[in-house]
C-alpha positions in Angstrom: 0.0 0.0 0.0 1.2 3.5 -0.7 0.8 6.8 1.1 -2.6 8.5 0.4 -3.0 12.1 -0.5 -5.2 14.2 1.7 -7.1 17.1 0.0 -6.8 20.5 1.6 -10.1 21.9 2.6 -10.8 25.7 2.6 -12.4 27.2 5.7 -14.7 30.1 4.5 -15.9 32.9 6.7 -19.1 31.0 7.4 -17.1 28.0 8.7 -16.9 24.4 7.6 -17.2 20.9 9.0 -14.2 19.2 7.4 -14.2 15.7 5.9 -11.8 13.4 7.8 -10.0 10.5 6.2 -8.8 7.4 8.0 -5.1 7.3 8.5 -3.2 4.4 6.8 -0.2 2.2 7.8 1.9 3.8 5.0 1.0 7.3 6.0 -0.3 10.4 4.2 1.0 13.1 1.8 -0.3 16.6 2.6 0.0 20.1 1.4 2.0 22.6 3.5 1.6 26.3 3.7 1.5 29.3 6.1 -2.3 29.0 6.5 -2.6 25.2 6.6 -3.3 23.1 9.6 -3.3 19.3 10.1 -6.2 18.2 12.3 -6.0 14.7 13.8 -8.9 13.1 15.7 -8.1 10.0 17.8 -11.2 7.9 18.3 -9.4 5.1 19.9 -9.0 4.2 23.5 -5.2 4.7 23.5 -2.9 7.6 22.6 -1.6 7.9 19.1 1.6 9.6 17.9 1.3 11.7 14.8 4.7 12.4 13.2 5.3 15.0 10.5 8.6 14.4 8.8 11.1 17.2 8.5 13.5 16.3 5.7 15.6 19.5 6.1 18.9 20.1 7.6 20.3 23.3 9.1 24.1 23.7 9.0 24.4 20.0 8.3 22.2 19.0 11.3 19.0 17.1 10.8 15.9 19.0 11.9 14.0 16.8 14.3 10.6 15.5 13.2 7.5 16.9 14.9 5.8 14.2 17.0 2.5 15.1 18.5 0.9 12.7 21.0 -2.9 12.8 20.7 -4.6 11.4 23.8 -7.5 8.9 23.5 -10.6 10.7 22.3 -8.8 13.9 21.7 -8.1 16.1 18.7 -4.6 17.5 17.8 -3.5 20.3 15.5 -0.1 20.9 13.7 0.6 24.2 11.9 2.1 23.1 8.5 5.0 25.6 8.0 6.5 24.9 4.6 9.9 25.9 5.7 9.9 23.0 8.1 8.0 20.1 6.5 8.2 20.3 2.7 9.9 17.5 0.8 12.7 19.0 -1.2 12.9 16.6 -4.1 11.0 13.8 -5.9 7.4 13.5 -7.0 6.2 14.8 -3.6 8.4 17.9 -3.6 6.7 20.8 -1.8 4.4 18.5 0.2 4.8 16.7 3.6 4.8 13.1 4.9 2.7 12.3 7.9 2.5 9.0 9.9 0.3 8.0 12.8 0.8 5.1 15.2 -1.3 3.3 16.1 -3.8 4.2 13.3 -7.0 2.4 14.5 -9.9 4.9 14.5 -7.5 7.8 13.8 -8.6 10.3 11.2 -7.1 13.4 9.7 -7.9 16.5 7.6 -5.9 19.4 6.3 -7.7 22.8 6.5 -6.8 26.1 5.1 -7.6 28.9 7.5 
C-alpha cells in the first residue's frame, strides 16, 4: 500500500465541517503552507503519535521530526509551516509526509484557515 494524498479543505468565513480521512499504515501526503493546519482526531481508547517528517537540515544537522501525542478521544493540531515540513525533491516535492501510530480509529484532515 502507498501513502494516500489528503485534499486540503478551505475554511470560509461561514465555517466548515471538514471531511476526515482514516489514516493508513503507510501514512499520508499533505500540502504545507503558512495558512494550513493538520487536524487529527483520535477515536481510539489509547494515545496515538502523529509524526510530520522534517526532511531538512540546518548547518548540516537534521531538523527533528515533529511528533504530536494525541490522547485517546482527543483532537490535535499541527501548523504546517512549509519551511519545516516540505519534501525538497522527488514526486512529492513541496508537500509533507505524515504518519500515525497506532492508526486504529484515527482520522485526519488538512484545513486552510
